[in-house]
N, C-alpha and C positions, 0 to 999 in steps of 0.2 A: 404533319401529323404522322406518327408511326403506329402501325397496327401490330400488336404483339401476337406471337404464335400461340401463346397460352394465356389463361386467365391468371391475374395476379392474386395471391392470397393476402388479404389484408391482415395487419397486426398493429401493434402499438407504434411501430416505426413507419409503416407503409399505409397511406390513405390517399385517395384521389383529392385533388384540389377542386374548389368550386368555381365554375364559370356560369354566369347567369345569362340566359338567352333573352330575357325580357327586354323589349325595345326601349323601355324608359330608363334602363340602366346603361350608363356609359362612363368612360374614364374621366370625362371632363369635370365631374362633381367631386372627385377624390383629391384631397389636399395632400395627404401623407401616404407614402408607399414604403414597402420593404423590398429589398432585392436580396436574393439568396444565391449562394454559390460556394465554391471551394477556392479559398485564396491560395496564392502560391506559397505563402508563408506557413500554411497549415493544411492538413488533410481532412479537417473537420468541416462540416457544413456550417456556414456562418451567414449572418444577415447584416445588412446595413440600411439605415434609415435615409430616405430621400423625400424631397417635397416636389410637388408639381410646379413647374415654371410656366411662364407665358411662352408661346411659340417664338415670340420676338427675342427672348433671351437666348434661345438656341441659334437663331439666325444671326444675332449680334456677334457670336463667337465663331461664326463661319460654319455652323452645322446646317445641313440641308434638312428641313422639316416638312413633312407632308401630313395630310389629314388622317392617315392611318397610323400615325406615330404619336408618342407621348413625349413631351419635353419635361425632363425631371433632373434633379441633381441634388448636391449637398447644400445644406443650410450653412454648415461650418466645415471647412476643410480639415480641421483638427480631428474630426470623427473618422477620418480615413488614415490616421497615423499607423504606420506599420503594415499597411496593405499594399501589396505590389501588383495586384491584379486579381480578377475573379474568373468565373465560368460563364461563357456565352451560352445562351439558351435557357438560363435559369428564369424562374418566375418573378415578375414584378407584381406584388400583391398589395391589397388595401383592405382594411376592415370596413364592412358594409352591413347594414341592417336590412334584411329582406324577409318578408313574411313573418315579422316579429322575432327573427333570430339574428344574432350577431355572427356574421360569417367572415372567414378569411377568403377573399375572392381574388382570382388571378385576373389582373387587368392588362398586364403587359408581359413582354419577353425581353430579357437582357440580350441585346444584339452583339455587344462586345464587352467582355469582362474588364477590359482596360479602361472603359469609359466610366466605371462606377465611381471613381474618385474625382470626377470633373464637377465643376460648379454647375454645368448644364450639359445634358446629353440627350439623344433621342433613343426611344425604346419602341419596339413594335407594339401597337395597340391591339390587344386581343379582341376587344369589343367591336372593333371595325371589321372583324372577320367572323363574327358569331354566326351569321347565316351560313357561311361556307362550312364552319365547324359542325353546325347542326346537321347540314345535309350529309356530310361524310359519316357522322355518327349514325344517323338514321339508315343510311345505306348499309353500313356494317351490321346493324341490328337486324335488318330484314333477312340477312344471310344465316341467322342463328339456326333456324330449323329448316333452311332451304335444302331440299334433297335434289341431287343432280338429275336423277331419273325417277319420276314419281311411281312408275310401274315396277319398282324393285320389290322383291319379296324375301325378307330375311327374318321373319318373325314366325315362331312356331309355338303351339300350345303344348307340345309333347317333346320328350327327349329324343324320340326316334325321328330322324330326318335325314335327308341327303343334303349335299351342298350344291344347290341348283345353279350357282353362278360359276362354279369351277370349270376350267377348260384346260386342255393339254396342248403343248406346243412342241414342235420339232422333235418328232419321234418320242414324245412323252418324256423328254429330258428336262423340260421346264414346265411351269404351270402359270396360270394367270386367272383373271376373273372378269366376267362380263360386268360392265358398269352401265351399259345401256343396251338397246336391242341391236346395236351395230358397232360398239366399241369394247375392246378388251384392254385391261391394264395389266402390265407385266413389268419385269425388270429389263432395262436396256441391255444388260449383259447377256440376255438370252439371244440377242440378235447380232452379236459380234460377227459370227460366221453365218451369213444369210444364205440359205439355200435358194435355189431358183424360184421356188414357190412355197411360201410358208403356209402350213395348214393349221387350223384351229379345230380341235375336236371337243365336242360338248359331252356332258354326262350321258346323253342318249346315244353316243357314238356317231353323231353327225359330224361330217368332215366339211369345214367351211373354208373358203378361200379368203385371203387377206388382200384388200384393195390398196391400202396405203399404210405406211409405218411412220410414226411420229415419235422420234427419240428426243428426250429433253435436250435442249440446245447446250446445256452446260454439263452434260454427262461426261465424266472423265473416268476411264478405266485404268486401273492398275491392280495387280494381284492383291486381293484382300482389302481393298478400299471401296472402289466403285462409287464415286461421288455422284449425286443426282441420278441414281440408278433407277430410272423409271421410263417407261415407253407406253405408247398407246397404239393399238392395232385397229384400223378400221376395216370391218368385214365387207366383203363384196356384196353381201345381201343381209337384210335384217333378219334376225333370229325370231322365228315365230314364238309368241308367248305361250308358255305352258306351265304346268305345276312343277315340272321336273327341271326345266331350264328357265331361269329367271336371273336378271341382273342383281348384283348386290347393291345395297344402299350406301351412298356416300353423302354425308352431310357437309355442306359447303361452309364450314366455320372452323375457327382455329382452336376450339376448346381442347385442352389436354385431357385425355381420358383418365379417370381415376382407377379403372381396372382394365386389364387386358385378358381376353379369352380366345383361345384357339379351339377350333372345331375339328376334331380328327375322326376319321372313319374307323368304326370297329365292326368286327365280324367274329364274335367268339361267344361260346356258351349260349347260343340261341339269340343273342342280341345283334341286330343288324341295324346300323344307323350311325348317328353322329354323337360323339361324346365331347362334353365341354371340359376343357382343360384350362384352369387359371394359370396365368403366366406371371413370373416375378420379374419386374423391371430392375435394371441395374443403372445406377447413376452414371451419367456419361463420363465423368472423370475417373470413376472406378473401372468402367468398361474400357476406357482408353488404356489404362495400365494393364488390364488383363490381356487385351488383344495386341498391345504393343504399337498402337497407332491412334491417331486422333479421331474421335467420333464427331462427325459434323452435326450442326444444329438441326439438319433435316434427316437425321438418323436417330434410332433409339435401340437399346439393347435389352435382351431378356436372358435369364438363365435357361439352359436347355433342360426341359422337363423330362423325366424318365419315360413318359408315355410317347414321346416323339420318336419316330423312326426315320430320322434324317429327311425331313421334308425338303422338297425340291425348291430351288430358287424360284421366286415368284409366288410362293405360298403365302397366304394371307393370315393376319391376325386382326381381331376387331374388338369391339366393346358393345355391350347392350345399352341402348339409350332409348328413353321414352320420347317418341315423336308423335305429336298430336294424339296422345293418349294410348299409343300402341308401342309396346316394347320391341324394338328392332335391333338386329345385329348390324353394326355399322363398321365399314372397312376403315382400319386405322393404319395398317402397315403391310409391306411386301417384304418377304425374306430376301435380303441382298446377299449375305454370305454368313459363314460361321467360322469361328476360330476359338480354340481353347475352351470349349464348352459354353460358348456364348453365341447367341444368334443376333445378328445385326440386321435391323429392318429399315427400309425406306419409309419415312413418315409421310403418309399420304396427305394429311391436312396442310402441310407446308407447300403442296403443289396444287391446292384447290383451284386457284385462279387460272393456272396454266391448263389444268384438266378441263375446266369449264370452257375456256376459250377454244381449246382444240376440238372439243366435242361439238360446239355450236358453230364453229367456222369451217369445219371440214365435212 
């Protein structure tokens, strides 16, 4: 199973297939199947009709058959004329009436596209793994509103506010954010030249020592790219909770935000506080053309808004999301670099599992 980084938008061409978890439903009762794939002779998605065979039919032609597989094949080889092979991994489906509805249900997986034209071949039986599939799905669903650190505070009822999570690093050249009472997230490029002793300074002017540094193992630095540009700093001591110093919220799920908002400090015309600035995302293919390099899957781009005054590397952007009835500002990205009027950010959600593991194991 593959877990996507973002949610799929359904339309007339994209819909999920049905898998039934009911214990009384299994592939053994299905007589007719359809297999789907891209044949070598065409770029269009096509289907072929198959029938379920006895397991002895597969064994008779030398196929190894196991209880977690389906034996199926062609009724007539002529139906395979002109087909030179298909796509492995495609669904093996059957029509099934469940709950009074006629459904197209996935019962198997095409293990080898080359086997589709055989009189009998084996296919992975999805119903044999439905308990495992259900467990994986439920585990993913429980992460939807799971917050990394529950005592985060990024929700306000007024426009005037400070950014309680923001910290400064290395003579205020870089910035980062508290994500727990002992961990700071920042960009790995901030730690290329490590001083003898890194200090983290909070909004209250507290100077905190760093106990350990955790750079993403696949961080790769080159001017203007900075792949996997993310690092965690573990502080020597826990930061006392206060209204002015609080960790930012990170939701441990892969949902793509619909809107992005930067919070910038303002101090003009009697207004002192944080101003919300909506950001305009740029499609990764367009961004790649503008900056002259490939934008990675774990990066995203936004246009430089006029209100920005060259934010430091490690500055954050986020989105407002309703969590358990409370509208909170959720961390989405860290500024990695900028080029040609475009800001490139490290996409935090693509590192959610790495962050969770690092925080809980160190």
